[in-house]
VMD Tcl script that draws the C-alpha trace (Angstrom):
set ca {
  {12.66 75.25 54.36}
  {15.21 73.80 55.86}
  {18.21 75.65 56.30}
  {22.01 74.77 57.42}
  {25.29 76.98 57.99}
  {27.35 76.83 54.65}
  {30.02 74.13 54.47}
  {33.45 75.91 54.11}
  {34.44 74.19 50.63}
  {30.83 76.00 49.15}
  {31.46 79.51 50.26}
  {33.55 79.96 47.07}
  {30.99 79.17 44.73}
  {28.42 81.33 46.77}
  {31.00 84.12 46.90}
  {31.22 83.65 43.23}
  {27.81 83.89 42.55}
  {27.34 86.66 44.21}
  {30.10 88.70 42.70}
  {28.60 87.65 39.09}
  {25.16 87.89 39.19}
  {23.17 87.07 36.31}
  {19.71 87.98 34.93}
  {16.91 85.46 35.62}
  {15.72 86.52 32.09}
  {16.30 84.21 28.85}
  {18.93 85.73 26.75}
  {17.65 85.32 23.18}
  {20.59 86.33 21.44}
  {22.27 82.87 22.32}
  {23.60 80.70 19.37}
  {21.19 78.05 18.16}
  {23.58 75.43 18.91}
  {24.13 76.47 22.57}
  {22.88 74.42 25.41}
  {19.75 75.34 27.22}
  {18.75 74.46 30.73}
  {15.85 72.45 30.11}
  {17.20 70.46 27.35}
  {20.95 69.73 28.45}
  {21.79 70.96 32.05}
  {18.60 70.27 33.84}
  {18.95 66.41 33.20}
  {22.62 66.50 34.43}
  {21.52 68.56 37.92}
  {18.58 65.92 38.56}
  {21.31 62.82 38.37}
  {23.98 64.69 40.35}
  {22.87 67.92 42.28}
  {19.11 67.87 43.55}
  {19.37 65.07 46.02}
  {21.28 68.11 47.89}
  {20.10 71.15 45.70}
  {16.51 71.37 46.46}
  {13.99 72.98 48.70}
  {14.12 71.58 52.34}
  {17.52 69.78 51.52}
  {20.99 70.24 53.04}
  {22.55 72.49 50.10}
  {22.03 76.38 50.72}
  {20.58 76.81 46.90}
  {18.23 75.07 44.78}
  {18.92 73.91 41.20}
  {15.19 72.75 40.67}
  {14.19 75.47 38.48}
  {15.35 77.37 35.61}
  {14.55 80.64 37.65}
  {16.27 79.08 40.93}
  {19.63 78.26 39.03}
  {20.45 80.61 36.49}
  {21.77 83.22 38.82}
  {24.36 80.76 39.79}
  {25.42 79.49 36.45}
  {29.00 80.93 36.33}
  {29.41 79.66 39.85}
  {28.06 76.06 38.85}
  {30.42 76.16 35.55}
  {33.35 77.30 37.62}
  {32.72 74.67 40.41}
  {32.30 71.52 38.12}
  {35.35 72.59 35.97}
  {37.49 72.63 38.93}
  {35.59 69.52 40.23}
  {34.88 71.01 43.75}
  {31.32 69.78 42.88}
  {29.25 67.36 42.80}
  {31.65 66.92 46.32}
  {33.50 63.71 45.68}
  {36.61 63.16 47.18}
  {37.56 59.22 46.63}
  {40.87 58.71 44.13}
  {39.03 57.51 40.78}
  {42.15 55.29 40.42}
  {41.13 53.14 43.40}
  {37.52 51.32 43.71}
  {34.32 51.72 42.18}
  {31.22 52.98 44.05}
  {27.47 53.00 43.14}
  {27.02 56.39 44.56}
  {29.79 58.11 42.59}
  {29.14 61.70 42.02}
  {31.74 62.57 39.06}
  {30.56 64.44 35.94}
  {31.68 63.31 32.63}
  {34.11 65.59 30.46}
  {30.99 65.82 28.25}
  {28.80 66.88 31.07}
  {31.37 69.40 32.43}
  {31.50 70.74 28.60}
  {27.77 71.30 28.75}
  {27.27 73.10 31.92}
  {30.36 75.09 31.01}
  {28.93 76.21 27.28}
  {25.75 76.85 28.65}
  {26.58 79.42 31.28}
  {29.19 80.88 28.69}
  {26.62 81.24 25.97}
  {24.05 83.17 27.83}
  {22.61 80.29 30.37}
  {19.32 80.05 28.13}
  {16.32 78.32 29.58}
  {15.01 76.69 25.98}
  {11.75 75.12 25.42}
  {9.57 73.93 28.15}
  {8.74 70.37 26.06}
  {12.27 69.78 26.62}
  {12.18 69.81 30.46}
  {12.29 66.07 32.00}
  {10.00 64.77 34.30}
  {10.88 66.57 37.91}
  {12.37 64.23 40.53}
  {10.32 63.11 43.15}
  {12.07 63.25 46.08}
  {9.32 61.65 48.81}
  {7.88 64.79 50.45}
  {11.67 65.31 51.67}
  {12.60 61.82 52.23}
  {15.65 60.75 50.06}
  {14.72 57.17 50.94}
  {11.03 57.85 49.84}
  {8.04 58.02 52.11}
  {8.67 56.01 55.21}
  {6.45 53.09 56.63}
  {7.61 54.12 60.38}
  {8.85 57.47 61.68}
  {10.21 57.57 65.38}
  {10.12 61.39 66.43}
  {11.89 62.75 69.49}
  {8.57 63.32 71.84}
  {9.40 66.58 72.88}
  {11.39 69.64 71.56}
  {15.03 69.66 72.70}
  {16.30 73.39 73.89}
  {19.58 74.65 72.42}
  {20.88 77.81 74.12}
  {21.90 80.60 72.24}
  {25.74 80.54 72.80}
  {28.18 78.25 74.42}
  {29.90 74.83 73.75}
  {27.40 71.84 73.95}
  {28.33 68.41 74.89}
  {27.51 65.95 72.21}
  {24.39 64.14 74.16}
  {21.99 61.01 73.85}
  {18.18 60.93 73.44}
  {16.04 58.16 74.46}
  {12.48 57.38 72.61}
  {10.36 54.55 73.60}
  {9.87 53.58 69.83}
  {7.64 50.80 70.67}
  {8.42 48.24 68.23}
  {5.63 45.67 68.84}
  {7.13 42.75 66.51}
  {10.75 41.88 64.64}
  {11.13 44.25 61.64}
  {13.46 44.17 58.81}
  {14.43 47.52 57.20}
  {15.40 47.85 53.96}
  {16.10 51.96 54.00}
  {16.34 54.69 56.63}
  {17.11 58.15 57.02}
  {17.59 60.49 60.14}
  {15.56 63.67 59.32}
  {16.76 67.00 61.35}
  {14.06 68.96 63.05}
  {16.35 72.22 62.86}
  {19.10 71.48 60.57}
  {20.53 75.30 61.81}
  {21.47 73.83 65.20}
  {22.27 69.89 63.97}
  {25.64 69.69 63.33}
  {25.43 65.51 63.12}
  {23.08 62.86 64.41}
  {23.00 59.01 64.52}
  {19.67 56.82 65.46}
  {21.25 53.63 67.30}
  {18.70 50.79 67.72}
  {18.93 49.84 71.43}
  {18.22 46.20 71.97}
  {15.47 44.87 74.24}
  {16.95 44.56 77.82}
  {20.37 46.73 77.09}
  {21.59 48.16 80.00}
  {22.72 51.22 78.05}
  {21.22 54.21 78.67}
  {19.06 52.06 81.49}
  {18.62 55.39 83.74}
  {18.06 57.87 80.96}
  {14.62 59.67 80.90}
  {12.96 59.83 77.66}
  {13.20 62.48 75.21}
  {15.55 64.56 77.02}
  {19.43 64.97 76.41}
  {21.28 62.63 78.66}
  {25.07 61.80 78.73}
  {25.84 58.32 80.09}
  {28.47 57.52 82.78}
  {32.02 57.80 81.64}
  {33.01 54.72 79.72}
  {29.61 53.79 78.92}
  {28.69 55.90 75.76}
  {27.18 54.23 73.19}
  {27.83 50.69 74.48}
  {25.79 47.96 75.81}
  {28.03 46.83 78.92}
  {26.34 43.27 78.79}
  {27.49 42.62 75.68}
  {25.49 41.73 72.60}
  {26.97 38.09 72.10}
  {24.85 36.97 75.18}
  {21.65 38.87 73.89}
  {18.85 36.65 73.77}
  {17.74 35.11 70.49}
  {14.30 36.74 69.22}
  {11.09 35.30 68.68}
  {11.73 35.16 65.15}
  {15.25 33.53 65.35}
  {17.59 36.47 64.88}
  {19.99 37.93 67.63}
  {19.52 41.77 68.82}
  {22.54 43.83 68.63}
  {23.32 47.56 69.31}
  {23.52 48.66 65.83}
  {23.61 52.41 63.64}
  {20.26 52.39 61.88}
  {20.97 55.40 60.44}
  {23.60 58.65 60.35}
  {23.00 62.50 59.38}
  {25.97 64.62 58.28}
  {26.74 67.17 55.47}
  {27.58 64.16 52.79}
  {25.41 61.11 54.38}
  {21.45 61.24 54.61}
  {19.54 58.15 53.72}
  {20.81 55.02 53.48}
  {19.57 51.48 51.65}
  {20.44 48.41 53.06}
  {19.27 45.97 50.12}
  {22.28 45.31 48.37}
  {23.10 41.65 48.54}
  {19.45 40.72 49.40}
  {20.23 42.59 52.92}
  {18.24 44.37 55.38}
  {19.07 45.73 58.96}
  {17.27 44.01 62.02}
  {15.29 45.73 64.70}
  {14.00 43.20 67.48}
  {10.58 43.62 69.13}
  {11.31 45.91 72.29}
  {13.76 47.97 70.95}
  {14.47 51.55 71.31}
  {16.01 54.16 69.19}
  {18.58 56.44 70.98}
  {19.64 59.97 68.90}
  {23.10 60.64 69.26}
  {22.93 64.32 68.37}
  {25.64 66.57 68.40}
  {24.37 70.49 68.51}
  {25.46 73.77 67.73}
  {24.32 77.18 68.87}
  {23.52 79.51 66.49}
  {23.06 83.09 68.45}
  {19.66 82.61 69.19}
  {17.70 80.48 71.17}
  {16.51 77.06 69.29}
  {14.61 73.75 69.67}
  {14.98 70.77 67.46}
  {12.75 67.64 67.39}
  {14.59 65.47 65.12}
  {13.15 62.07 63.69}
  {14.06 58.81 61.76}
  {12.54 57.53 58.92}
  {12.11 53.50 58.30}
  {11.11 51.80 54.91}
  {10.39 47.99 55.91}
  {11.61 45.28 53.91}
  {9.09 42.33 52.64}
  {10.69 39.93 55.29}
  {13.57 38.46 56.26}
  {16.50 38.42 54.30}
  {19.37 36.20 53.38}
  {21.86 38.64 54.88}
  {22.30 41.08 57.58}
  {23.60 44.65 57.10}
  {25.62 46.27 60.13}
  {27.09 49.49 60.41}
  {30.07 49.02 62.51}
  {32.81 51.16 63.97}
  {35.33 48.44 64.88}
  {38.29 50.21 62.87}
  {39.13 52.96 64.82}
  {42.18 54.51 67.08}
  {41.84 56.53 70.35}
  {45.28 56.48 71.87}
  {47.10 58.54 69.85}
  {49.10 62.36 70.56}
  {49.11 64.69 67.41}
  {52.06 66.89 68.25}
  {51.29 70.80 68.07}
  {52.73 71.85 64.35}
  {52.93 68.48 62.86}
  {51.85 68.93 59.17}
  {51.30 65.07 58.66}
  {51.03 62.86 61.89}
  {49.92 59.14 60.71}
  {47.61 57.19 62.60}
  {46.83 53.74 61.74}
  {44.07 51.28 62.58}
  {43.04 47.59 61.90}
  {40.53 44.71 63.02}
  {40.39 41.19 62.02}
  {36.94 39.76 60.35}
  {36.06 36.44 62.42}
  {33.52 35.26 60.45}
  {32.66 35.66 56.60}
  {31.46 38.45 55.49}
  {31.10 41.20 52.87}
  {31.92 44.95 52.86}
  {29.78 47.32 51.17}
  {29.84 50.58 52.44}
  {32.82 53.10 54.19}
  {32.73 56.50 55.47}
  {35.99 57.88 56.90}
  {35.36 60.33 60.01}
  {38.13 62.64 61.18}
  {37.78 66.28 62.34}
  {39.32 69.37 61.12}
  {43.16 68.02 61.07}
  {42.20 65.17 58.94}
  {43.90 65.18 55.51}
  {43.58 61.70 54.06}
  {42.26 58.21 54.44}
  {43.07 54.79 53.07}
  {41.46 51.33 53.50}
  {43.05 48.44 52.34}
  {41.84 44.80 53.06}
  {44.28 42.06 53.31}
  {43.22 38.35 52.84}
  {44.07 35.29 54.54}
  {46.60 34.65 51.49}
  {48.60 37.42 52.02}
  {47.21 39.35 48.93}
  {46.34 42.99 49.75}
  {43.69 45.40 47.86}
  {43.07 49.25 48.53}
  {39.50 49.87 48.63}
  {39.31 53.33 49.29}
  {41.53 56.31 49.06}
  {40.24 59.65 49.85}
  {43.43 61.97 49.09}
  {41.70 65.17 49.93}
  {39.26 64.63 53.35}
  {36.52 67.25 54.17}
  {35.34 67.72 57.45}
  {32.50 69.77 56.42}
  {31.20 66.88 53.82}
  {31.89 63.43 55.08}
  {30.73 61.38 52.17}
  {29.92 57.71 52.65}
  {31.38 55.69 49.60}
  {29.00 52.74 48.61}
  {30.87 49.73 46.82}
  {29.69 49.18 43.28}
  {29.56 45.56 44.50}
  {29.75 43.60 47.62}
  {33.60 42.66 48.50}
  {33.93 39.18 50.06}
  {36.24 39.38 53.23}
  {36.50 35.75 54.24}
  {37.06 34.46 57.96}
  {40.52 35.68 58.84}
  {40.73 39.04 56.52}
  {42.31 41.98 58.00}
  {41.12 45.45 57.22}
  {43.55 48.31 57.84}
  {43.32 52.16 57.64}
  {45.97 54.77 57.30}
  {45.03 58.20 57.71}
  {46.94 61.55 57.99}
  {46.77 64.69 59.92}
  {47.66 68.27 59.63}
  {48.31 70.10 62.88}
  {50.33 72.84 61.29}
  {49.67 76.43 61.14}
  {49.53 75.70 56.92}
  {45.83 73.73 57.73}
  {43.57 77.11 57.54}
  {40.85 75.12 59.51}
  {43.02 74.11 62.33}
  {41.47 75.45 65.43}
  {44.67 75.66 67.32}
  {48.02 74.34 65.89}
  {49.96 74.98 69.07}
  {48.41 72.48 71.22}
  {48.86 68.89 71.57}
  {45.55 67.12 70.07}
  {44.11 63.72 71.62}
  {40.99 61.68 71.13}
  {37.76 63.43 71.62}
  {33.87 63.94 70.74}
  {34.09 67.44 70.08}
  {35.37 69.15 66.81}
  {38.52 70.83 67.93}
  {39.62 67.42 69.20}
  {40.50 64.61 66.91}
  {39.17 61.35 65.93}
  {39.87 58.37 63.66}
  {37.16 55.91 62.84}
  {36.01 53.90 59.87}
  {32.24 53.39 59.65}
  {31.63 50.35 57.45}
  {28.54 48.68 56.50}
  {29.00 44.79 56.35}
  {27.10 41.84 55.40}
  {26.99 38.67 57.53}
  {24.42 35.97 57.41}
  {21.11 36.91 58.85}
  {21.15 33.97 61.67}
  {24.96 34.65 62.37}
  {25.92 36.12 66.04}
  {26.76 39.80 64.75}
  {28.63 40.54 68.05}
  {31.32 37.70 66.80}
  {32.10 39.52 63.40}
  {35.26 41.39 64.24}
  {38.38 41.23 66.48}
  {38.08 39.51 69.87}
  {34.34 38.33 69.28}
  {32.70 41.42 70.52}
  {32.20 44.85 68.96}
  {34.20 47.69 69.45}
  {32.79 50.33 71.64}
  {30.56 52.49 69.43}
  {31.97 56.29 69.50}
  {30.85 59.73 69.26}
  {31.70 61.77 66.43}
}
mol new
graphics top color blue
foreach p $ca { graphics top sphere $p radius 0.5 }
foreach p [lrange $ca 0 end-1] q [lrange $ca 1 end] { graphics top cylinder $p $q radius 0.2 }
display resetview
């Protein structure tokens, strides 16, 4: 069973559950009209909670069965009433999102009434059919699984630099991918991880041995210095590019790429590079992580890319500053569609906004996150693809709290600059975009080449 260090914002829920335990026996004295687990509560949990709260998933508690769930009834009720669970941090008045996890007033009242009136189990015949999570994969059973070829040894103590693990994936033909998921081999020590597609003939990681942690020379981390704009077209007529295949962190697991008849492209001869951030746990650990791939039926009309083109690096956050502002922007050079956004900051990150400015001058705020959480970084999937005509600007504004008022601040006495470690800071917007499948992805943003991918 997978276990993780509990994200900080979940601790109050667990503490309340411990402080106010409930028996796992049904309470037969409950009023007849009281909601029951099987008929009223379980369907809500299946739709909104079990993706994380199930055996082997990221949450520390399972809400699949009545026996597992009932001890946490009061804690669950408090969490949904205060809207701290399910974790969803977007401003509900800005944008619409396909993966929105916001309970209705009726759902909150149902869970609250269930906990208050005895948290009964109810009739077994009222139970909905269990959700099939595909042997632990949120994307269903993969067609291809690429796994690190050997165990990665993690020391018991100390700070581990973010590193890359090259895997010769042996893709013998061009493939299109409709879903992918990074699956940590040891979630206790995997803080977060990305699986990169390394195109054939790439110079990135060219000197790296397979299957071991390796740091490219400074300035070459995560970027093919030759530039994908000169990469040869594949045998099937599509241009390889270095792309994020899948990401893993609390808040992001499996991703699907089929919106707008799209898919990700992996050229024959490509490899996979796992960008891994490990943390020590107090005892020696090993990890052997994987990425699962579900193949599309054939070439799509549009290609899905995950880019870091909107980012800022040249900042200095003054010691003690409670509201430091960082802005970033890029320009869309070819027609595209925006489908997914994930803001990324560290412990001082406070809030985030993403706005598009169309060639006409019209501005539209697409996402506002007024209460950013480093320990649960949600990826926001737009309900409908947003057209980005050529010449559109994408702008972000973020604020940081480097003061003593930030209880998560590692050190409010220091000036903070860009860096990969959690006590440093970052300003990155991971965005999923759609472009014409035959176009050159390297020319989509900015000056005609993608921004160097960044370490988290």
